[in-house]
N, C-alpha and C positions, 0 to 999 in steps of 0.2 A: 348473376354468378360473382363470387369473390375473386377479387384480381388477386393473382399469384405473383409477389413480390421476388426479384431476386434473393433479397437479403432482410431479414428482420433483425433489428439489436435490440436486447433487452437489458434495460438499466442505463443511464447517460452519466457515467462518471468519465473521468479524463480519458480511460481507454477506448470505451465506445465511442465518446466524443471526437477522440482522435481519428477512429475508422470512419465516422460520419463526413470529417473534414476531408480525408482522405479521398472517399467515395463520390464527393459532391461533384468534382469535373468529371466524373467517369460515366460512360453510357451503362449507368446500374441503376435498376429500380429498389431502392433502399428505403426503409423507414425506421425509426428508433423510438421506443416506447420507454416511459418512465413515470414512475407514480408520483412523482413530486410536481411542484407547480414552475419550477425553474431549476437552473444550475446552481448548485452550493457544493462547495469544495471546504469539509472538515470546517463548519462556520463555528463550533465551539473551540477551536484551536487558532483561530485568526488572531493571535497575539500581535501586538504591534511591534514591528521591526523584526518578526520571525522570519526567516528566510526558507525557501526550499532547498533540499539536499543535493541538487542534481544543477548542472550549469544551463543556463537559458537554452541551448541547443537542444535540450531535453524538452522541447516543447510538444505539441500535438502532431507536429508533421515534419519538421525541418530533416530528421533524421532518414526519411523516406524521400522527402521532396524539397530540398532547399529552396525552390521557386515559388512554392504555395504562397497564395494571397493569406493564409491561416497562419503565418509563421508569427512568433513572438516579437520578432523585431518588426514586421509588418504592423503588430498592433501597436507598438511603441511609436511608429512613424505616424500612424493613423490618429493618434492621443495626443500627440505632441511632446513625447517624452524620450524619444530616442537620444536626444543630445545629452539630457540629464542622466539617462543610462550609461551613456558612453563615458562621461565624465566622473561618474561613480566609480567607474573601475573595478566592478564586480561581476563575477560570471554567474552569481546566484541571485535570481530575482527574490523579492519580497514574497511571502505567502500572500498575502492581499493581493499583490500585483499579479500573482499567477491566477489566483482565482478571478480577477478582473479579465484577465486575458481570456480564460476559458469562456467567462459569460459573454464576452465580446464576439467569439468565435460561435458560441451557441445562438446568438442573436441574430446570425448571418445566413445560417443553414436552414432551410426550408423542409428539411426531412425528420425534423425532431418533433416528437408527441408527447407533450406533457400532459399531466393530469391522468395518464392511462396505467391503472393497476392491472399487471397480468394476473389473471387468476388461474389458467390453465393453459398448457401447452400438451398438444396431441398430434399424431401423424396418420393421415387418411391413406398411406400407402403411397403417395406421389410427392407430398408436401407437406411442411410443418403447418399445424393449425394453431394459431395463437388467438385466445380469447382475453379480452382486457376489460376493466370496468372503469367507467368515466365518473365525473362527479354525480351526474344523474343517476346513478348506478345502470344506466344502458350497458350493454354488453357489446363491444366492437369484435368481429371477427375478420381476423386477417390469414392470409398463407404465405409460404414462403419456401423457396427451394433449399436456402441457407439460415440458419438461426445462431446467431453469437450471442453468448450469455456474458453480459458485463454487469453483473448485478453486484459485484463488489465484495467486501467483507464487513463481518458485524462485531461489534464491541465483544471483548471477551473478558472475564474476571475469573480468578481462583476460587475453586469452590467453596472455601470459608467465606470469601468476601461475597460472592454470589448469593449466599444463603442468608448474610447479614443484611445486603439490600433488599431481598424479599420480606425479611423480617421487620426490618426498620427502614422503610422508605424514607429517603434524604440524608440517612447517615453515611452513605457510601454512592459516590457517583462516579461515573466513568469519564476519562479525560476528554471524550468526545462531547459531554456537557458542560467542560469547564468554564467558559466565558459566562453563560447564563447565571452560573452558579456562584459567581467569582466573590460577588458582594457577602453572601452567605458565609463564605470560607472566612473572608476578613473578620467577620463579626463572631466568628464560631469560638474563638479561644483557644483551639489547638487543631491542626490539620496534619495528617499523615499522607506522604504522597508514596504509594507502592508502584514500583516499575524503575527499569533500568535505561530506557531508550531515549530518544530524543523528546518525546512528547512528557515524560516525567522530568527530562531535566529543564525543559522551558516552563512547565507550571512551578517547579520549585523555584528556579531563577525568578519569575514572576512573584510569587508570593513572599521570597526572600525579602525582595526590596522593600516591602513595606511591613517587615516583622516587628519592628521597634514602634513605628508609628500607631499600628492597630494591637499592639501588645498581645500577641498569641504566640504559641510554641508551634515550631514547625519542624517536622522530623522527614526522613527520606529512608525508605525501607526497599531494599533489591535483593533479587536471589544471587545476583551476578557476584563475583569474585571480586570485581572492582568495577568502577565507573568507566566502562569500556568506551574510548574514543573510536568514531566510526573510521575504517581505514580508507585512505584516499589514495594510495601509493599506486603507481600507474600499471605495474603487473598485476596487482591483485585488482583494479578496474577492468583489467582482460578479461576477467571471470564474468562480465557482464557481455559476453560474445555469443556467436552462433556456434563456436567451437567449443565453449564449455558447455552450453545446453546440450550439444550433441553428446559430449561425454559424460556429462550428469544424466543424461536420458538413457543411456544404455547400462548403466550401473544397476546391481539388484536393488530391489526395493529396500531391503534393510541397510544397505550401505547408503543410500540416498537419504535415507530418514537420520541416519546417524552423521550425515555430512549437514544435512539441514540444520541440526542443532548444533553443531560445531561453528556454523558460519554465520550464526545470527549475529554477532558483532559486526559484521562486514555490512549490514544493512539495518541492523536495529540498535547500533550503537548511538553514540552522542558526538554532535561536531564538538572537534578538539577546541575551536575556538570557546563554543560554550562552557565546556568543562574550566578552562582557563576563566572565562567571566565570572562563574560560579565562585570558584576561589578567591578571586580578587574581590568579589562582592562581599564575601565571608570576612576577608581581611579588613576592607574599609569599614565595614560596620562593627567590627571587633575592637576598633579604635576608641570608639567613644563609649560603648558598653558592651557586655556580655551578649553573644549572639544566642536567642534560647533556639537551639537546632541541634539534632542529632541525625548524622549520616551512619546507616548500617549496611554494609556489604554482606555478601555470602548470607543472607539472612531470609528466611521464607516466612510467610504467614501460614500457620498450619492450623490455627482456629479464629473463630471471630464469633463474637456475641455482644449481646447490648444490655447495660446495666440500666434498669428502667429508673432505679433511685437517683443514681448518680447522673443519668442521661448522657452515658459515655459509651462508646464503643471499646470492647476488651478484645485486645488482640493476642493471639500467642504466637509468639515468634521462636523461631529453632535456628540457632547457627549453625552452618553446614560443618565447619571445622572442627568444632569443639562440642558440638551435640546439645549445649547447652540450650534450655528453653526458658524464656521469661515473659511477662505479662506486660503489655503497654496499653495504656489508655489516652484516648483521645476523642475529641468531639466529632471529627470529621475524616472520612478518608477518601482519597482522591486515587482511583485505581488506572493508573497510566499501564494497562497491562495488555494493550494491544487488540489486533483485530485477527480473526480468522474467517476464512472461507467456510460458508455453508451451502448445502443443498437446497436450492428454493422448492418449496412446497407445490408449485405449480407444476414441477417437472413428474409428479407421481404418475400421471396418466403414460407416461413415456420411460419409466424407469426399466422396463425390459429392453428396450433400444439403446441404452446406455451402457457402456463398458466400466466396471467397477474393478477396483484392486482389492487385495485380501482384507482391507483395513476400512471398506465401505467408501472410499474416496474416488473420485473419478478417475479412471486409467486413461491419462491424457496421452493421446498420440504425439510424435515429435511435432505434427502440423497443426497441433493444439484441436483436434476434434477428439470426440469421445464417443462417435457410434459408428457402426461398421461402415456406413454409407459415407462418412467424412463429410457431412453436412451440419454438425451441431459442433460449434466451435466453442471454447471458452477462453477467459481473457481474466489473468491474475486469480485463477483458480488452480494453478498446477506447480506451485513451489515446490510439491512433493517429487515432481516429476520433472521439471525443469531447473531447480534449483533457484539462485538469486537473481536470474533475468526475468522471474515472475512478476514481482511486485514492482520493479525498477521503470520510472518513467522513461528514462533514456532508451530503453530497449523496445517500448511501447510501439513506436512507429515501424520497426523491424518486425515484430509478431503481426502488425496490422498489413504490412506489406505480404506478409504470407496468407493470411487470411483472405484478401484481396485476390490474391493469385490462384487460390483454390477455387473462390466463388467464380472468377472470369476465366480460369483454364488457361490463363497467361500471364507472365509477371508485366505489371503497368509500371510497378516501382520496383527497380533493381534490388533483388534480395541478396546481400553479401554471404558468401558461405565461409570466408576466411578473412579474419581481421585483427589476429593476435600474433604476435611474434614468439609466443611460447607454445608449447605442446602439453595437453593435459592428460594424455596417457603415454605409452610407449608405441613410438612406431615400429613397423616391422623392421627385423635387422636387415640394413641396406637401404631401406626405404628412403625415399626423399619426399618429404610432405609438402613441398613447396610446389605448387602447380600454377604459379603466374599469378595467383589473385591475392596471395598472402602480401603482406608489407616485406620491403625488401629487407632479407635478412633473416625472415621467418619462415619455419618449417622446415628447416634443412635436416636432413636424415642423420640417424643416431646409429653408431655402429657399437658403441660400447654400453654397459651396465650402468655406469655412473650417472 
């Protein structure tokens, strides 16, 4: 008879890896499955010197359990790097360092099962039934009372670039594949980077350094009205809070979708230091020779084709403010155009058990479940229902604490309800929002309309 686990996690990225680490010391029968052979975190963007965009406290466990042996600080101690990190005086770990940390945690957990491609999920009336294929094509069957989807997001491209990539493989690559293709880009003669976020900026900065040495043209095109820096001001950072997630979740779907578009620069912008470094690099290189580069803002790629004779990509660009359209030619295109959640095909047998919104997306409840029984949980598939907390590494441990409380029926890791000084909606007349759990001075009642 197949064992029924308390929990099965599908996908082992940072979010489910954090859940596995927090679950490890508990009286909980959990197992986590991933099709890959080992943990890898954005290997195509592991640029030397690049940092993650959250402080080291936003590791896999600390915000839920600061005493956990799986903390980033414990990793530094175990690897002899605690004092160098201390002397460095930066809250922000290197991206390669964060990847090494996650791999260190993964190596200590006995609940991870690599090389398991999930092919179907069903429900037998009592538990979730998960079928996965191993390398030998053997099918393994597991049952669980709770299922946690941590399958991550997939690279996306605008329709014109996607069509060009399909018609001419190799002419367009997603930023996820940058490092394996970097040498080809340097030798291509001309490169156009499309996108406005951190990945686009890092790739542009990396290629800019060698633009004279390798004699190529480098352009940067973005639909954004300007090169937005990510906002790190403290009252804005309070939007990654339980209170803001409550507020956002309670809004109508149309309002949430509008806010999601408006708030992209809060977590999809560029590090301010990197923006300045790009300018300084342009300035430095322009001293000795003109820099063969063009930076275009408020400009969308509305068409893309391949000139087989010239062996060039032909991009049709439209400027939003002027309405002008121009043709731009380039040898290669790097689409730093982000990622999006997708509904895995293995969920097809249980689609009728899942709640969907009017636009065909998961209708995620406040507790991160998407089924009536509240046993199917999602991680980082709820930006349209929970806002900017969904992809935030610093909020992941809080969300995992909620999931574990649901699975166990009790809070093992305390789940904060109020952490912000500000209110995100209007309290009722005369109401005092402070309940003793908010920070000192937070949540005072309002009696005026201002």
